[in-house]
N, C-alpha and C positions, 0 to 999 in steps of 0.2 A: 497452469503455467502454458501460454497459448505462444506457440513458436512457429508451426508449421504453416507454411504460406495458403495452401489449402483450407485452413480453418477460419481465417481473417475473413470477417462477415459482420455487416452492422449489427449494432447493439438494437434490442428491443425496444421499443417507444419508452417503456419506464424507465429503461437502465439508461438509455439515451440522457432523457430530462436530469434524471439524477445525476449521471457522470458530468454533467453540463454544469451543472449546480456545485458538485462538489469542486469540480476544479476550476472555474471560473470566481468564487465567492463573489457572485453577484449581490446588487441589492434585491429587495422582493422582485420576483417577476410575476406580472400578472399575467393569464391565460392568453392575454392578446400577445405578449412578449414569447411566451414559450411556443405558442402557435407558430410564428417568425421563425423563431429558431429551428422549430421542428421543420419547418418547409426547407430550410437550408440542409437541412440532414436528411431530406426525402422522407420526411415523415408528414401525412396530411393530419391537417388540424383536426378532423373529429380523431381521428387514432391518437392524438396529443389530448385532445379533452379524456377520452377514455383513459389514459395512462394517467392523467392528474389526478381523477377522481379516484383512482386504485388506489395510488399512493398516498392521498390524503386519508384516505378510508384505512390504510394499515398504518397509519402514524408516519410514514417517510418524510413528507410533505405537511407543512402546516398555514393553513391560511391566515392571513394578518391583513390589516386595514391598506398596505401598501401592496400587496400581492402573496405570494407563495416562498416561504421559507423552508429549507431542511427542517425536518422532524428531529427530537433531540437524538434518538439513535445514529442519526446520519452526522449531527453536528460532532460527535463525538471520534466518529469514523475519518470527518475529516480533519480535525485536531490531530486524529494519529496520521493520517495521511501526511498532513502539513509537516509533521516531525520527522517521517521517513523522506519527505523529499529535502528538506532542509539539511538531513545527517547532522547527529549528536556525538560524532567522534570527538573525542581528544587526546592529549599526549598518554603516552604509556609506559608504565614504568616496569613491566614486564610482570605483573601480577594478574591474576584471573578470578573471576568471581566464581563461586561454587556454591549450587542450590540441592539440598540434600533433603529428600521426603524421608520425614522420621515417624510420620504417623499412617499405619496401615489398616486393614480393613474397610476400605473406600469402594464403592460400586464404582462399577464400568463407566458411567455416567460422568460422574466425580472425578475419577482420574483422568476420563477426555476432558473436560473442562480445565482441567490444572495444566495438561500438556498443552492445549491450545494458548493459555496464559503464559507459559514457561516461554513458548515458543514465539508469542507474539511479541516478548520483551527482548528476544534475540538471545536467548541462549540455547545450546543444542545438549541432546543428550548423549552423555559418555558411556552411562549405563543404566538398566533401569532403577529408577528413583533418582540418579544422581545426573544434575544438568550445569553447564558449566559456559565460560565465553571468556575473553580477554577484558579484564576490569579497567576497559577504555572510554566508556560511555558516560556522558554526564547527564545522568538521571538516578534518580532512587533506584536502592537495589529490590529484586523482586522480597514482595511481603504476602505469607499468607501463614494461617495458623499450623499448617502441617509440614511447612519447610523451616529448615534452620539454614543459613547463610554462613558461607566463610569466604576469606580472602586465601589463596593458595598460589603456589609458584610448581608448573610442573618440573620432574626432572629430566625428560625425554624433550625431544626438539618441539618447540612449538609451532614452528612451522608446520612439521608434520602432522601434530596435533589438531590444528585448525583444518588442514588438508582432509583429515578423518573425520570429521565432526561435520563439515559441511562440503559441498559438492561445486567447489571452488569454480573449477574447470566449466562446468556446466553450466553455472550462471553467467560467468564470463560470456559463454558461447550463444545463450538466449539473447545477453543484454545486447551484444552486437547485431544479432537477427532484428531485435528490437527497431534498433538505432536507424539499419536499412530500410526496414519496413516502412519508418514512419517518413525517411526521407523522400522514398519513393512513392508515396500514396497522397495524390492530388485529392481525392474525393473528400469531403467533409464527414461523411458518415462513417468511413473506412479511418479516416485519421482520429477520428474520437474513440473508435474501435481499438485501435493499436494505442494510443494514449491511454486507456483504460488498462490495457495488459501491461504498460511500462510503468503505471501506479502499482500495480500488481507486484510487479517484479521488484520494483524498488524496495518494497516492503519486505521481498524477502533477503535484502542484503544483508549478512550478517554483521556489517560495519568493523569489520575488523580493523587493526591498526595497520599503517603502511608496512611495518615489518613482517607482517605475517599473509601481505596481499602478494597473488602473484604478479607477476611482471604486467604493465598496461592494462591495468583493472580499469574496466569502463565504467564504473559507478559515476564520478565525477560527469561524465559525457551524458550520461542517462539522464543525472538530475538537472543539468543545466538545458539539455534537450527540451525535458518535461516542462522546465521552468517557462521556458521560451513559447511551447505549445498552451501554457496556461494564458499568456497574454493575447494568444489567437481564441482562445474558449473566450477569453473576458470581452473580447470586441463581439464576438457573435452572441453573446448574454448581453449586450449592450446596443442591439439594433436601434437606429433611429424610429420613434413610433411615427 
């Protein structure tokens, strides 16, 4: 999570191009389109050409008749990112999801993949092998052959439980800083870098029900700010030919 002002720096040419396309949802962009956008971000056309070639070689971009589109991996990432920006939390009846690992003997890499998947599903680890969150999200429960899922209600204070599972004060503090940073940054390249940090931060929002969130929770402001920036990105990606 990037929060310190001295860490603010433009993205690499490749990251800038991919972030532009992830956020703007443009029509296919030709090399000339990307070169023009790159120049506004302070990236030379030659550097843009190298970045495009490498991204296409790695599958992050694919060439079509109309120009370049995102590759399959980044299309999935874009969908996940869009879901996070929209937010999918709903009414809450006080129940919690619980996912329990019931199969042992897995390798370290297998456990790491599972942990990443559970975290991406916005569950938090209560203890080793036991993951939980409020059951307020409108999406399918996590499913994996090594997992059994349950619906539960904690006996203890759910507000305190949520605060023990996620660093809510830290998330809110960093969100406020990112809002200030974007508002005070006029340079296009640094705005793009800040917006990329905002997307990563939104993706770390646990999407708690209102009953469990601290007062003045800045998630809505952060999402609205990023959606406004997406319009800015769309204008950048649709420069006149």
